[in-house]
C-alpha positions as a LaTeX table, in Angstrom:
\begin{tabular}{lrrr}
\hline
Residue & $x$ (\AA) & $y$ (\AA) & $z$ (\AA) \\
\hline
Met1 & 63.65 & $-34.69$ & $-77.25$ \\
Gly2 & 66.90 & $-36.51$ & $-77.84$ \\
Leu3 & 68.24 & $-39.04$ & $-75.41$ \\
Ala4 & 71.48 & $-38.56$ & $-73.47$ \\
Thr5 & 70.85 & $-41.02$ & $-70.64$ \\
Cys6 & 69.30 & $-44.49$ & $-70.53$ \\
Arg7 & 65.53 & $-44.51$ & $-70.08$ \\
Phe8 & 65.85 & $-47.46$ & $-67.70$ \\
Cys9 & 68.99 & $-47.00$ & $-65.57$ \\
Glu10 & 69.84 & $-43.34$ & $-66.41$ \\
His11 & 73.44 & $-44.17$ & $-67.31$ \\
His12 & 75.02 & $-41.98$ & $-70.01$ \\
Leu13 & 74.54 & $-43.45$ & $-73.51$ \\
Glu14 & 78.01 & $-43.93$ & $-74.92$ \\
Ile15 & 77.62 & $-46.50$ & $-77.73$ \\
Asp16 & 76.37 & $-45.55$ & $-81.21$ \\
Met17 & 74.57 & $-48.43$ & $-82.95$ \\
Val18 & 73.18 & $-46.88$ & $-86.13$ \\
Asp19 & 72.07 & $-43.48$ & $-87.42$ \\
Leu20 & 69.38 & $-43.77$ & $-90.12$ \\
Gly21 & 68.95 & $-40.03$ & $-90.57$ \\
Met22 & 65.66 & $-38.14$ & $-90.51$ \\
His23 & 62.28 & $-39.87$ & $-90.94$ \\
Pro24 & 58.55 & $-39.12$ & $-90.81$ \\
Leu25 & 56.34 & $-41.15$ & $-88.50$ \\
Cys26 & 56.03 & $-44.51$ & $-90.20$ \\
Glu27 & 52.27 & $-44.95$ & $-89.76$ \\
Thr28 & 51.20 & $-41.45$ & $-90.87$ \\
Phe29 & 49.82 & $-42.40$ & $-94.27$ \\
Leu30 & 48.91 & $-39.21$ & $-96.13$ \\
Thr31 & 45.73 & $-38.20$ & $-97.90$ \\
Ala32 & 45.94 & $-36.53$ & $-101.31$ \\
Asp33 & 45.29 & $-33.06$ & $-99.89$ \\
Gln34 & 48.25 & $-33.46$ & $-97.51$ \\
Leu35 & 50.86 & $-34.08$ & $-100.20$ \\
Asp36 & 51.69 & $-30.41$ & $-100.65$ \\
Ser37 & 51.84 & $-29.69$ & $-96.93$ \\
Pro38 & 55.02 & $-29.82$ & $-94.84$ \\
Glu39 & 55.86 & $-33.11$ & $-93.15$ \\
Ser40 & 57.69 & $-33.46$ & $-89.86$ \\
Phe41 & 60.86 & $-35.56$ & $-89.86$ \\
Tyr42 & 62.64 & $-36.80$ & $-86.74$ \\
Pro43 & 66.02 & $-38.46$ & $-86.06$ \\
Leu44 & 66.33 & $-42.25$ & $-86.04$ \\
His45 & 69.57 & $-42.68$ & $-84.12$ \\
Val46 & 69.98 & $-45.78$ & $-81.96$ \\
Arg47 & 72.34 & $-45.63$ & $-78.99$ \\
Val48 & 73.15 & $-48.34$ & $-76.46$ \\
Cys49 & 73.61 & $-48.07$ & $-72.71$ \\
Pro50 & 77.00 & $-49.49$ & $-71.63$ \\
Asn51 & 75.55 & $-50.35$ & $-68.21$ \\
Cys52 & 72.34 & $-52.33$ & $-68.94$ \\
His53 & 72.83 & $-52.72$ & $-72.73$ \\
Leu54 & 69.40 & $-51.37$ & $-73.59$ \\
Ala55 & 69.38 & $-50.08$ & $-77.19$ \\
Gln56 & 67.09 & $-47.06$ & $-77.62$ \\
Ile57 & 66.13 & $-43.95$ & $-79.54$ \\
Gly58 & 65.08 & $-40.55$ & $-78.22$ \\
Glu59 & 61.49 & $-39.57$ & $-77.49$ \\
Tyr60 & 61.05 & $-36.95$ & $-80.20$ \\
Val61 & 57.32 & $-37.54$ & $-80.59$ \\
Pro62 & 54.82 & $-38.09$ & $-77.76$ \\
Pro63 & 53.05 & $-41.47$ & $-77.85$ \\
Glu64 & 49.69 & $-39.71$ & $-78.13$ \\
Glu65 & 50.71 & $-38.35$ & $-81.53$ \\
Ile66 & 51.97 & $-41.67$ & $-82.86$ \\
Phe67 & 49.08 & $-43.85$ & $-81.75$ \\
Asp68 & 46.21 & $-41.48$ & $-82.51$ \\
Asp69 & 44.29 & $-42.83$ & $-85.51$ \\
Tyr70 & 46.71 & $-45.78$ & $-85.73$ \\
Ala71 & 46.81 & $-47.58$ & $-89.08$ \\
Tyr72 & 47.84 & $-51.08$ & $-87.99$ \\
Tyr73 & 45.22 & $-53.81$ & $-87.57$ \\
Ser74 & 46.56 & $-57.18$ & $-86.42$ \\
Ser75 & 43.72 & $-59.23$ & $-87.89$ \\
Phe76 & 44.77 & $-58.52$ & $-91.49$ \\
Ser77 & 47.51 & $-61.17$ & $-91.24$ \\
Ser78 & 46.30 & $-64.78$ & $-91.20$ \\
Ala79 & 49.73 & $-65.87$ & $-89.97$ \\
Trp80 & 49.45 & $-63.49$ & $-87.02$ \\
Leu81 & 45.99 & $-64.79$ & $-86.16$ \\
Asp82 & 47.35 & $-68.34$ & $-86.21$ \\
His83 & 50.17 & $-67.24$ & $-83.93$ \\
Ala84 & 47.69 & $-65.75$ & $-81.46$ \\
Arg85 & 45.44 & $-68.82$ & $-81.49$ \\
Glu86 & 48.38 & $-71.18$ & $-80.96$ \\
Tyr87 & 49.57 & $-69.05$ & $-78.04$ \\
Val88 & 46.21 & $-69.32$ & $-76.30$ \\
Glu89 & 46.01 & $-73.05$ & $-76.91$ \\
Met90 & 49.45 & $-73.38$ & $-75.28$ \\
Met91 & 48.66 & $-71.16$ & $-72.29$ \\
Val92 & 45.38 & $-72.85$ & $-71.27$ \\
Pro93 & 46.79 & $-76.30$ & $-70.38$ \\
Arg94 & 50.25 & $-75.08$ & $-69.29$ \\
Phe95 & 48.89 & $-72.79$ & $-66.57$ \\
Gly96 & 45.57 & $-74.53$ & $-65.89$ \\
Leu97 & 43.46 & $-71.61$ & $-67.11$ \\
Ser98 & 39.69 & $-71.86$ & $-66.67$ \\
Thr99 & 36.51 & $-69.84$ & $-66.87$ \\
Lys100 & 37.60 & $-68.21$ & $-63.59$ \\
Thr101 & 40.76 & $-66.81$ & $-65.19$ \\
Arg102 & 41.08 & $-63.07$ & $-65.72$ \\
Val103 & 43.08 & $-62.14$ & $-68.83$ \\
Met104 & 44.29 & $-58.65$ & $-69.63$ \\
Glu105 & 46.05 & $-57.75$ & $-72.86$ \\
Ile106 & 48.01 & $-54.52$ & $-73.17$ \\
Ala107 & 48.01 & $-53.09$ & $-76.70$ \\
Ser108 & 45.11 & $-55.36$ & $-77.56$ \\
Asn109 & 44.64 & $-53.78$ & $-80.99$ \\
Asp110 & 41.49 & $-55.03$ & $-82.74$ \\
Gly111 & 40.91 & $-57.96$ & $-80.38$ \\
Tyr112 & 42.83 & $-60.39$ & $-82.60$ \\
Leu113 & 44.16 & $-62.39$ & $-79.57$ \\
Leu114 & 41.63 & $-61.87$ & $-76.78$ \\
Gln115 & 38.95 & $-63.42$ & $-78.95$ \\
Tyr116 & 40.59 & $-66.82$ & $-78.44$ \\
Phe117 & 40.62 & $-66.48$ & $-74.65$ \\
Gln118 & 36.99 & $-65.34$ & $-74.85$ \\
Lys119 & 36.06 & $-68.56$ & $-76.66$ \\
His120 & 37.28 & $-70.43$ & $-73.56$ \\
Gly121 & 34.82 & $-68.45$ & $-71.45$ \\
Met122 & 37.42 & $-66.36$ & $-69.64$ \\
Glu123 & 36.98 & $-62.81$ & $-68.39$ \\
Ile124 & 38.91 & $-60.54$ & $-70.75$ \\
Ile125 & 39.85 & $-56.89$ & $-70.96$ \\
Gly126 & 41.98 & $-55.06$ & $-73.48$ \\
Ile127 & 44.03 & $-51.92$ & $-72.96$ \\
Glu128 & 44.34 & $-50.09$ & $-76.30$ \\
Pro129 & 45.26 & $-46.41$ & $-76.70$ \\
Ser130 & 44.17 & $-46.10$ & $-80.36$ \\
Ala131 & 40.47 & $-45.34$ & $-80.33$ \\
Asn132 & 39.89 & $-46.28$ & $-83.97$ \\
Val133 & 41.40 & $-49.74$ & $-83.45$ \\
Ala134 & 39.63 & $-50.25$ & $-80.11$ \\
Arg135 & 36.30 & $-49.52$ & $-81.82$ \\
Val136 & 36.86 & $-52.50$ & $-84.10$ \\
Ala137 & 37.51 & $-54.67$ & $-81.05$ \\
Ala138 & 34.35 & $-53.39$ & $-79.36$ \\
Asp139 & 32.31 & $-54.11$ & $-82.48$ \\
Asn140 & 33.56 & $-57.70$ & $-82.21$ \\
Gly141 & 32.58 & $-58.00$ & $-78.56$ \\
Ile142 & 36.03 & $-57.41$ & $-77.06$ \\
Pro143 & 35.85 & $-54.87$ & $-74.18$ \\
Ser144 & 38.68 & $-52.35$ & $-74.20$ \\
Ile145 & 39.92 & $-49.48$ & $-72.07$ \\
Val146 & 41.06 & $-46.73$ & $-74.44$ \\
Glu147 & 44.13 & $-45.52$ & $-72.55$ \\
Phe148 & 47.90 & $-45.93$ & $-72.43$ \\
Phe149 & 48.90 & $-48.52$ & $-69.87$ \\
Asp150 & 51.20 & $-47.33$ & $-67.12$ \\
Glu151 & 51.63 & $-47.37$ & $-63.36$ \\
Thr152 & 48.84 & $-44.82$ & $-62.87$ \\
Leu153 & 46.22 & $-46.83$ & $-64.75$ \\
Ala154 & 47.35 & $-50.05$ & $-63.05$ \\
Arg155 & 46.95 & $-48.52$ & $-59.58$ \\
Lys156 & 43.49 & $-47.28$ & $-60.49$ \\
Met157 & 42.50 & $-50.77$ & $-61.62$ \\
Ser158 & 44.00 & $-52.50$ & $-58.59$ \\
Gly159 & 42.34 & $-49.92$ & $-56.34$ \\
Glu160 & 39.03 & $-51.00$ & $-57.82$ \\
Gly161 & 39.81 & $-54.61$ & $-56.91$ \\
Tyr162 & 41.10 & $-55.82$ & $-60.27$ \\
Ser163 & 44.04 & $-58.15$ & $-60.64$ \\
Ala164 & 44.92 & $-60.23$ & $-63.71$ \\
Asp165 & 45.84 & $-63.90$ & $-63.65$ \\
Val166 & 47.34 & $-63.56$ & $-67.12$ \\
Ile167 & 48.76 & $-60.41$ & $-68.68$ \\
Val168 & 49.64 & $-60.47$ & $-72.37$ \\
Ala169 & 51.98 & $-57.77$ & $-73.66$ \\
Asn170 & 52.84 & $-58.54$ & $-77.27$ \\
Asn171 & 54.98 & $-56.00$ & $-79.12$ \\
Val172 & 54.32 & $-53.20$ & $-76.67$ \\
Leu173 & 57.27 & $-53.14$ & $-74.24$ \\
Ala174 & 59.44 & $-51.66$ & $-76.99$ \\
His175 & 56.66 & $-49.17$ & $-77.78$ \\
Thr176 & 56.68 & $-47.33$ & $-74.46$ \\
Pro177 & 59.18 & $-44.53$ & $-73.82$ \\
Arg178 & 58.55 & $-44.64$ & $-70.05$ \\
Ile179 & 59.54 & $-48.24$ & $-69.61$ \\
Asn180 & 59.90 & $-48.15$ & $-65.82$ \\
Gln181 & 56.37 & $-46.86$ & $-65.30$ \\
Phe182 & 55.06 & $-49.49$ & $-67.70$ \\
Val183 & 56.74 & $-52.46$ & $-66.00$ \\
Glu184 & 55.85 & $-51.15$ & $-62.54$ \\
Gly185 & 52.24 & $-51.15$ & $-63.74$ \\
Ile186 & 52.54 & $-54.83$ & $-64.65$ \\
His187 & 53.76 & $-55.60$ & $-61.13$ \\
Glu188 & 50.92 & $-53.57$ & $-59.65$ \\
Val189 & 48.06 & $-55.34$ & $-61.43$ \\
Leu190 & 49.43 & $-58.90$ & $-61.79$ \\
Ala191 & 48.00 & $-61.45$ & $-59.35$ \\
Asp192 & 50.41 & $-62.87$ & $-56.76$ \\
Asn193 & 50.45 & $-66.21$ & $-58.60$ \\
Gly194 & 49.90 & $-64.71$ & $-62.04$ \\
Val195 & 51.95 & $-64.89$ & $-65.21$ \\
Ala196 & 52.74 & $-62.16$ & $-67.69$ \\
Thr197 & 54.09 & $-62.86$ & $-71.15$ \\
Phe198 & 55.98 & $-60.37$ & $-73.28$ \\
Glu199 & 56.81 & $-60.67$ & $-76.95$ \\
Phe200 & 59.23 & $-58.37$ & $-78.72$ \\
Pro201 & 61.72 & $-58.51$ & $-81.61$ \\
His202 & 65.02 & $-59.88$ & $-80.37$ \\
Leu203 & 67.90 & $-57.43$ & $-80.60$ \\
Leu204 & 70.25 & $-60.28$ & $-81.45$ \\
Arg205 & 68.17 & $-61.18$ & $-84.51$ \\
Leu206 & 67.83 & $-57.52$ & $-85.51$ \\
Ile207 & 71.61 & $-57.16$ & $-85.65$ \\
Glu208 & 72.27 & $-60.61$ & $-87.09$ \\
Gly209 & 69.74 & $-60.14$ & $-89.88$ \\
Asn210 & 70.40 & $-56.45$ & $-90.72$ \\
Gln211 & 66.79 & $-55.75$ & $-89.82$ \\
Phe212 & 67.18 & $-51.99$ & $-89.70$ \\
Asp213 & 63.64 & $-51.43$ & $-90.95$ \\
Thr214 & 62.34 & $-52.53$ & $-87.55$ \\
Ile215 & 63.81 & $-49.29$ & $-86.20$ \\
Tyr216 & 61.16 & $-46.55$ & $-86.19$ \\
His217 & 59.75 & $-43.93$ & $-83.90$ \\
Glu218 & 57.11 & $-46.04$ & $-82.23$ \\
His219 & 59.87 & $-48.48$ & $-81.17$ \\
Trp220 & 61.70 & $-46.58$ & $-78.45$ \\
Ser221 & 63.64 & $-49.60$ & $-77.18$ \\
Tyr222 & 65.36 & $-52.60$ & $-78.83$ \\
Leu223 & 65.39 & $-55.43$ & $-76.37$ \\
Ser224 & 67.46 & $-58.45$ & $-75.47$ \\
Leu225 & 66.81 & $-61.04$ & $-72.77$ \\
Gly226 & 69.70 & $-59.57$ & $-70.77$ \\
Ser227 & 68.41 & $-56.00$ & $-70.76$ \\
Thr228 & 64.78 & $-57.02$ & $-70.20$ \\
Gln229 & 65.67 & $-59.34$ & $-67.32$ \\
Gln230 & 67.28 & $-56.39$ & $-65.53$ \\
Ile231 & 64.23 & $-54.19$ & $-66.12$ \\
Met232 & 61.87 & $-56.83$ & $-64.75$ \\
Ala233 & 64.01 & $-57.48$ & $-61.69$ \\
Ala234 & 64.09 & $-53.77$ & $-60.84$ \\
His235 & 60.29 & $-53.89$ & $-60.52$ \\
Gly236 & 59.85 & $-57.07$ & $-58.50$ \\
Leu237 & 59.36 & $-59.42$ & $-61.44$ \\
Gln238 & 61.28 & $-62.50$ & $-62.53$ \\
Val239 & 61.76 & $-64.04$ & $-65.97$ \\
Phe240 & 61.21 & $-67.78$ & $-65.46$ \\
Asp241 & 61.12 & $-69.00$ & $-69.06$ \\
Val242 & 61.82 & $-67.80$ & $-72.60$ \\
Glu243 & 60.93 & $-69.01$ & $-76.08$ \\
Glu244 & 62.32 & $-67.95$ & $-79.44$ \\
Leu245 & 59.67 & $-67.16$ & $-82.06$ \\
Trp246 & 59.55 & $-66.66$ & $-85.84$ \\
Thr247 & 57.55 & $-63.42$ & $-85.61$ \\
His248 & 58.94 & $-60.08$ & $-86.80$ \\
Gly249 & 62.10 & $-61.69$ & $-88.14$ \\
Gly250 & 62.87 & $-63.37$ & $-84.81$ \\
Ser251 & 61.27 & $-62.51$ & $-81.48$ \\
Leu252 & 61.38 & $-63.58$ & $-77.86$ \\
Arg253 & 58.48 & $-64.59$ & $-75.66$ \\
Leu254 & 59.28 & $-64.05$ & $-71.99$ \\
Phe255 & 57.30 & $-65.69$ & $-69.20$ \\
Val256 & 57.36 & $-63.48$ & $-66.11$ \\
Gln257 & 56.09 & $-63.91$ & $-62.55$ \\
Pro258 & 56.19 & $-61.90$ & $-59.33$ \\
Ala259 & 59.62 & $-62.45$ & $-57.80$ \\
Ser260 & 57.88 & $-63.69$ & $-54.65$ \\
Phe261 & 56.31 & $-66.64$ & $-56.50$ \\
Asn262 & 58.09 & $-69.96$ & $-56.88$ \\
Arg263 & 57.84 & $-71.31$ & $-60.41$ \\
Pro264 & 61.25 & $-72.80$ & $-61.28$ \\
Val265 & 63.43 & $-70.88$ & $-63.73$ \\
Ser266 & 63.94 & $-72.76$ & $-66.99$ \\
Asp267 & 67.40 & $-73.65$ & $-68.28$ \\
Ala268 & 66.34 & $-71.81$ & $-71.46$ \\
Val269 & 66.89 & $-68.51$ & $-69.63$ \\
Ser270 & 70.53 & $-69.12$ & $-68.74$ \\
Gly271 & 71.13 & $-70.76$ & $-72.13$ \\
Leu272 & 69.91 & $-67.75$ & $-74.08$ \\
Leu273 & 71.77 & $-65.32$ & $-71.85$ \\
Glu274 & 74.98 & $-67.17$ & $-72.66$ \\
Arg275 & 74.22 & $-67.02$ & $-76.39$ \\
Glu276 & 73.66 & $-63.26$ & $-76.14$ \\
Arg277 & 76.98 & $-62.93$ & $-74.36$ \\
Glu278 & 78.79 & $-65.01$ & $-76.99$ \\
Phe279 & 77.19 & $-62.96$ & $-79.79$ \\
Gly280 & 78.55 & $-59.80$ & $-78.20$ \\
Leu281 & 75.44 & $-58.05$ & $-76.88$ \\
Phe282 & 77.21 & $-57.22$ & $-73.62$ \\
Ser283 & 80.13 & $-55.42$ & $-75.30$ \\
Pro284 & 80.25 & $-52.43$ & $-77.69$ \\
Asn285 & 81.86 & $-53.86$ & $-80.83$ \\
Val286 & 78.84 & $-55.69$ & $-82.27$ \\
Tyr287 & 76.79 & $-52.49$ & $-82.10$ \\
Arg288 & 79.44 & $-50.34$ & $-83.74$ \\
Glu289 & 79.76 & $-52.82$ & $-86.64$ \\
Phe290 & 76.03 & $-52.83$ & $-87.32$ \\
Gly291 & 75.93 & $-49.43$ & $-89.03$ \\
Ala292 & 78.33 & $-50.59$ & $-91.76$ \\
Lys293 & 76.16 & $-53.65$ & $-92.42$ \\
Val294 & 73.10 & $-51.43$ & $-92.81$ \\
Glu295 & 74.86 & $-49.22$ & $-95.34$ \\
Ala296 & 75.86 & $-52.29$ & $-97.38$ \\
Thr297 & 72.24 & $-53.52$ & $-97.38$ \\
Lys298 & 71.08 & $-50.14$ & $-98.68$ \\
Arg299 & 73.62 & $-50.14$ & $-101.51$ \\
Lys300 & 72.69 & $-53.65$ & $-102.65$ \\
Leu301 & 68.95 & $-52.92$ & $-102.72$ \\
Leu302 & 69.42 & $-49.67$ & $-104.64$ \\
Ser303 & 71.73 & $-51.37$ & $-107.14$ \\
Leu304 & 69.10 & $-54.05$ & $-107.78$ \\
Leu305 & 66.32 & $-51.50$ & $-108.25$ \\
Ile306 & 68.46 & $-49.31$ & $-110.52$ \\
Arg307 & 69.29 & $-52.27$ & $-112.77$ \\
Ala308 & 65.63 & $-53.27$ & $-112.94$ \\
Lys309 & 64.49 & $-49.76$ & $-113.89$ \\
Glu310 & 67.25 & $-49.40$ & $-116.48$ \\
Asp311 & 65.96 & $-52.64$ & $-118.02$ \\
Gly312 & 62.50 & $-51.06$ & $-118.30$ \\
Ala313 & 60.89 & $-53.07$ & $-115.50$ \\
Thr314 & 57.88 & $-51.95$ & $-113.50$ \\
Ile315 & 58.06 & $-52.33$ & $-109.71$ \\
Ala316 & 55.25 & $-52.26$ & $-107.16$ \\
Ile317 & 55.22 & $-52.69$ & $-103.41$ \\
Tyr318 & 53.14 & $-55.26$ & $-101.63$ \\
Gly319 & 52.37 & $-54.59$ & $-97.99$ \\
Ala320 & 52.49 & $-50.90$ & $-97.12$ \\
Ala321 & 53.85 & $-51.87$ & $-93.72$ \\
Gly322 & 54.81 & $-49.14$ & $-91.29$ \\
Lys323 & 58.28 & $-50.56$ & $-90.84$ \\
Gly324 & 58.71 & $-50.57$ & $-94.61$ \\
Asn325 & 58.62 & $-46.80$ & $-94.50$ \\
Thr326 & 61.90 & $-46.83$ & $-92.61$ \\
Leu327 & 63.43 & $-48.78$ & $-95.49$ \\
Leu328 & 61.89 & $-46.53$ & $-98.17$ \\
Asn329 & 62.97 & $-43.29$ & $-96.54$ \\
Tyr330 & 66.46 & $-44.43$ & $-95.53$ \\
Cys331 & 67.16 & $-45.78$ & $-99.01$ \\
Gly332 & 65.46 & $-42.87$ & $-100.81$ \\
Ile333 & 63.04 & $-45.15$ & $-102.69$ \\
Gly334 & 60.10 & $-43.15$ & $-104.01$ \\
Thr335 & 58.00 & $-42.89$ & $-107.16$ \\
Asp336 & 61.16 & $-42.75$ & $-109.27$ \\
Phe337 & 61.49 & $-46.46$ & $-108.51$ \\
Ile338 & 58.03 & $-47.60$ & $-107.43$ \\
Asp339 & 54.80 & $-47.31$ & $-109.45$ \\
Phe340 & 52.41 & $-47.99$ & $-106.58$ \\
Ala341 & 51.93 & $-49.91$ & $-103.33$ \\
Cys342 & 49.20 & $-52.41$ & $-102.42$ \\
Asp343 & 47.85 & $-53.38$ & $-99.03$ \\
Leu344 & 44.94 & $-55.41$ & $-97.68$ \\
Asn345 & 44.03 & $-52.72$ & $-95.16$ \\
Pro346 & 41.29 & $-50.54$ & $-96.68$ \\
Tyr347 & 42.27 & $-47.69$ & $-94.32$ \\
Lys348 & 45.38 & $-47.16$ & $-96.45$ \\
His349 & 43.70 & $-47.27$ & $-99.86$ \\
Gly350 & 43.80 & $-43.89$ & $-101.58$ \\
Arg351 & 46.53 & $-42.69$ & $-99.22$ \\
Tyr352 & 50.26 & $-42.23$ & $-99.74$ \\
Thr353 & 53.36 & $-43.47$ & $-97.94$ \\
Pro354 & 54.90 & $-40.90$ & $-95.56$ \\
Gly355 & 57.94 & $-39.11$ & $-96.90$ \\
Thr356 & 58.07 & $-40.98$ & $-100.22$ \\
His357 & 54.46 & $-40.32$ & $-101.35$ \\
Ile358 & 53.88 & $-43.65$ & $-103.11$ \\
Pro359 & 50.14 & $-44.15$ & $-103.82$ \\
Ile360 & 48.47 & $-47.12$ & $-102.09$ \\
Phe361 & 45.77 & $-49.31$ & $-103.64$ \\
Gly362 & 44.02 & $-52.57$ & $-102.90$ \\
Pro363 & 45.62 & $-55.85$ & $-104.06$ \\
Glu364 & 43.46 & $-55.95$ & $-107.20$ \\
Lys365 & 45.77 & $-53.31$ & $-108.66$ \\
Ile366 & 48.40 & $-56.02$ & $-109.16$ \\
Lys367 & 46.30 & $-58.06$ & $-111.59$ \\
Glu368 & 45.22 & $-54.88$ & $-113.38$ \\
Thr369 & 48.77 & $-53.64$ & $-114.04$ \\
Lys370 & 50.91 & $-56.82$ & $-113.97$ \\
Pro371 & 54.14 & $-55.35$ & $-112.54$ \\
Asp372 & 57.41 & $-57.13$ & $-113.27$ \\
Tyr373 & 58.46 & $-57.09$ & $-109.61$ \\
Leu374 & 56.74 & $-56.95$ & $-106.25$ \\
Leu375 & 58.91 & $-55.54$ & $-103.46$ \\
Leu376 & 57.71 & $-57.29$ & $-100.28$ \\
Leu377 & 58.05 & $-54.84$ & $-97.40$ \\
Pro378 & 56.65 & $-57.28$ & $-94.76$ \\
Trp379 & 59.56 & $-59.63$ & $-95.48$ \\
Asn380 & 59.02 & $-61.33$ & $-92.12$ \\
Ile381 & 55.92 & $-63.06$ & $-93.58$ \\
Lys382 & 57.36 & $-63.51$ & $-97.06$ \\
Glu383 & 56.35 & $-67.19$ & $-97.30$ \\
Glu384 & 52.72 & $-66.32$ & $-96.57$ \\
Leu385 & 52.77 & $-63.45$ & $-99.08$ \\
Met386 & 54.54 & $-65.33$ & $-101.86$ \\
Gly387 & 51.96 & $-68.09$ & $-101.52$ \\
Gln388 & 49.07 & $-65.63$ & $-101.73$ \\
Leu389 & 50.63 & $-63.77$ & $-104.67$ \\
Ser390 & 51.97 & $-66.72$ & $-106.66$ \\
Tyr391 & 49.63 & $-65.75$ & $-109.51$ \\
Ile392 & 52.18 & $-63.14$ & $-110.65$ \\
Ser393 & 53.99 & $-66.06$ & $-112.31$ \\
Glu394 & 51.27 & $-65.90$ & $-114.99$ \\
Trp395 & 53.03 & $-62.88$ & $-116.53$ \\
Gly396 & 56.55 & $-63.67$ & $-115.35$ \\
Gly397 & 56.41 & $-61.49$ & $-112.26$ \\
Arg398 & 59.01 & $-61.95$ & $-109.53$ \\
Phe399 & 59.47 & $-60.94$ & $-105.91$ \\
Ile400 & 62.13 & $-58.74$ & $-104.33$ \\
Val401 & 62.83 & $-59.44$ & $-100.65$ \\
Pro402 & 64.91 & $-56.59$ & $-99.17$ \\
Ile403 & 66.06 & $-58.01$ & $-95.82$ \\
Pro404 & 68.57 & $-59.31$ & $-94.71$ \\
Glu405 & 69.89 & $-58.38$ & $-98.15$ \\
Ala406 & 68.13 & $-57.70$ & $-101.43$ \\
Thr407 & 67.32 & $-60.92$ & $-103.29$ \\
Ile408 & 65.03 & $-61.83$ & $-106.20$ \\
His409 & 62.65 & $-64.79$ & $-105.86$ \\
Glu410 & 60.75 & $-66.56$ & $-108.61$ \\
Ala411 & 57.00 & $-66.86$ & $-108.17$ \\
Ala412 & 55.78 & $-70.44$ & $-107.92$ \\
Ser413 & 53.73 & $-71.39$ & $-110.96$ \\
\hline
\end{tabular}
């Protein structure tokens, strides 16, 4: 259903941020026999609460439909694995973790992060609603509970005597439409002296960088430190530190404790809150200006692609990322512009992008066909990708990076 009131504080949503039109679910990659069947499209319209400043979309699709047979596997990105390993190596000495430490990760995916805690001999458990992804984790020795995390599951676990010393919640807080039940669950199962860390794309960076492709149906909320701090406080939790990260075009990592515990609050928290205020996240104007920036980004990308096609160029996509499907559908980029897409994930090979029906192959297709341009949909890891794909310089191939605005990059020879 659409959203008239804030999912956190229930205040009426009065600020329009951006309306991207109608979209299919971004991770529903189609098989060939589905191409002639109807597809469901849903609104992507972001509104902002004037009370708590939480940006959000409506819950048009139940989470069970989005995350059933999920197509995203974290371990396919070497940069993301490095990020996970570095996180664990930071957490162990900072919080004195040991073999007695219990670690729980929510949205644990294929075990990409818990494996590094496991190597330290810690007790680990993943919570992962997508059974196909959880099976991969289990095959790698990472135990997982195949359920959505919420207050009900947390109370069941705590009733059985479980509490976590460390809770990891990377890129999941934005993925839950019932955010109060989720955060209450964290409070329920976190040890009295425990620490929970949350990572999510920073709303400030989304607006600043025109990152409209990070808006899609599995992201129900678009979070700032200010809005998240209020949500945590409402459920007996306190943000005591924050870090800014490179991931997903600019993310935050929040360190959270029970409000009854006494770790000192870092100056980084007040410093970032002031930056958010100065940027305008606590007033309506910056949100209302964002839509015009998105439209300009669309026009520039289409102009670039039109010129390339009129010059006879061939264009392929690298990285059939879910978020890239927001960009493709909003801009109307289909097989009239794109010859094919490539992705490392074998699950996607032989399938087609939702809405735009671009065929997906393995990366070997690039060397076979030698396209003139590669449009990099996972622009947030463009350095990693351009390094891996530098061989396209052999035939004069170049890269197109679409965000924050469409630009052409030479391939290193």
